[in-house]
N, C-alpha and C positions, 0 to 999 in steps of 0.2 A: 136399448142399443137400437139406434136407427135401423128399419129393416127397408125403407127407401131412398132411392137417392135427394140428397138434399136440394137438388137443381136438377130439371130434365128438360129439353128440348127437341123437341118431333118436327120436322119439315119446316124448322121457321124459316121464312124471309123478312127480311126486315131494310129498311131505305127509309130516305128523305126527299119529299119530293117526287122529281120523276125518276131519282138515283136509285140505282138498286146497289146495296152494300153487301148482306148478307142472302144468302139463298140456298135454300133445301137444306139447313142444317140441323143436324141428330148431335144431341151433345147430353152424357151424362154426369154430373158432380156427385162425388162420396168426400166424406171429411179425408183432408190430406191436402195436399199443396197442389193447384196445376198450375203451370206458367202456360202463358201467352206471346206465341213469338210469330211475328210475320213483319211485312215493311207497311211504311205510313199508306194508309188507305185500306188495308188488309180488312178490316172490320172488328177490330180489337175492342175499342172504344164503344163501338156501335153494339158489340156482343154484351160488354158490361153494362150498358146505359138498359139494355135488354132485362139481365139478369136481378137489376136493381129495380125493373118496374117501373123506371124513368119514361121509357118511349116501348109502348104496347108492342105487340108484334104485329107487324101487316098482315101475315097469317102465319099459319103452323100452331103449335100447342106449347104453351109455358107451364112449368108446374114447377112448384116449390115446396119444400117441407111435405111433400105427398099430396098436395091436392091443388086443382089447377087454379091459375090466376087469370079471370076473366074477365074481372070487373074493377073499377077504383077501388070500392071495399075491401074486397079481395087483395089488395094491392095494398092499403092501408096496414091491412093486419099483417102482413106477411112482412113488411118493413122494418117491424120493431127487431125483427130476428137477422137485419143485415147490416152490415158496414160497408160504408162506398167511401172510397178515395179517388175522386175524379182529379185528371190532370191538373185543373186549375180552381180550386175552390174558393168562396166568397169568406170572409170574417168581418166584425165589427174593428176597425183599427185600435180603436179604445178598449177594446175588452183586454183584460188579462189572459194569459192561459186557461187559467181556472176558468174563469166566465166562459171562454169558447168552447171548452170541453164539456161544463156544465150545460152549457144550452145546446150543444149536438146530443146527448143524453136526453136532454128533457124532450127536444123535438123525435127519438126514436120512442119515447114514451118508456124509459130504464124509469123502473117504480122509485119514486121520491126518496123512499128510504134508503135507497142506495145508491142514489147519484153521487154523494159526498165520495163515499169510498171507491166506486168505480171508477169516479174522475182522479183520485191521485194513485190508484193502482194503474189506469192509462198514462198518464204523465210519468211514473217510476219506470213503467216499461219502457218508454222511448227516450230515458235519461234525461227528462226534462223537471223531473220534481224540486229540483233547486231554481229554476225560472218561472214557478209556480206563478208568480205575483207580477212578471213580466208583463208588458202591453204587447198586444200583437203588433202593433207598426215599430217593435223596436226591434224583434227578432230579424236575424239573418235568413237568409235564403232557404239555407240546410234546416236550421230549428221551425222554422216555418211548415216545411215538409214532416218533420217529426211530430209537429203540433197536427197537422193533418191527419197523420197514421194514429194518434193519441185518439183524435175524433173519430176515428173509423171504428177503432176498436174496442172501445167505451161499452160496460154494459156487455162485454163477452157476447157478440153477435155469433148466430149458427153459419152464416154465411157470411164471408168478408173480400169484399171485390177492390182492388188497389191498382189502378193505372198509373205507372212508372213511378210507382213510392218512393225510387232511390234517388231519383233528378236531385242534385245538390247534396247527398249524402256524400261525407270523405270515406275512406275506404274501412276504418274502424267503424264507423258509422253503420256502413253497410254490414259489415262483420255482423254486428249486432243485430240489423233489421233481420238478417237471415235464422238466426237462433230465434229471434221473435218468432216469425211465423211458424218457424217450426215447433215451436212449445206451442203454439194455439193449435196448431194442426193435431198434436199431440192429444190436444185435450178435447178434440172432438169437431174444431171448426172445419169448416170445407173452406180453404184460400183460394182465390185464383188470382193471379200476376200478373200484371201484363207488363212487357219490359222490352227494351231492345239491349239489354244486358245479356248476354246468351250465359256469362259465366254465373251471374246469380239464379237462370232458371237451372243451371247443373248442379250449383254447388244445395238448392232450397228444395227444387219440386219433386216432387214423386211422378208427377205426368207432365209430360210435354205435349201442347199442341201448337202446329204450325198453319196458322192461316196466312191466306193470298187469294185477294179477290172474291170475299166474302166465301171461302169454302176452306175446309180442313183437309191440309194437304200431308199430315203426318199427325199420329194421333199415338205415345205410348210413352215408355219411360227413356231419362235423358241417356240412357245408354242404348236404345234402340235408335234415337235419333243420329247420336255420333256414329254408329256402325251403318248406317247407310254412306259415311264419305267416301267420298270419289278421292283418288290421289291428285285428278286436276282442278277439283273445288275448291274456292278461294278461302282462306280462313288462318287463324292462327291455331286453332286447337281441332279436336276431330271433332267435337259439338257443333263449332262454328261451320266447320266444312262440312257435316251432316247438313245443318242449316241448310245453306246455300244449295247442297245438292237437291232436298226437300223444295225448294225453290225452281232449281233450275229444271225439274221433272216434268212441271207443267208449264213450263214455259218456252212454249214452242220456239225455234231458232233461236235460243240465247244460249242453251246449255248450262253444264255447271261451271264455266270459266267464265261467265257474262261478269 
């Protein structure tokens, strides 16, 4: 059993050029599903890129799987255990679905003896087993998104980072996706899900982080976020109103009714 956090960030500062995106962030991730909510520019994608070891911290400390990540050598080692779906991912249009997922498994150094079975399992998990021979260029937007999810989960990573994974999925596919990440969490994976869809967070996540201006404005279970809701906050559900309240409480002059 894991006795240390899957990921830990301590006093993290992150940014690009002269722009600060994240400031003095502390975070600890255990197996389970953590949802990231926040407005555009809040730092959600930057946080995922940092956890994926794509963007080294400007300052602070990153630990993954019980050890610090302070060099490219250490980053390459831990990437074998990380699945990452960015908002936009590249692929060779002429690749079949099987080729694409196999290639991603090879990049993550899934043992060669396991790649075929892991690829089949990943495609089945996202409902694309029957399209395994289809070319990537022939897929619809929703199918491409599911192909990206398959590439992220192939080989059963210990840490799964998903940036807007349900964009383009229809309601039934979103329900299937929720069950998929719940099953991964039950198997011991730490899942971090960044989304603008508050209902997905409420249905699938154990913990919710609300980010704004690079800082955590709220952390806790979905029920705790819903409990923050004020009667004047905008939204169609207690969770949406709680989210808007969490943001409004840290935006002087705007209030919850902005």
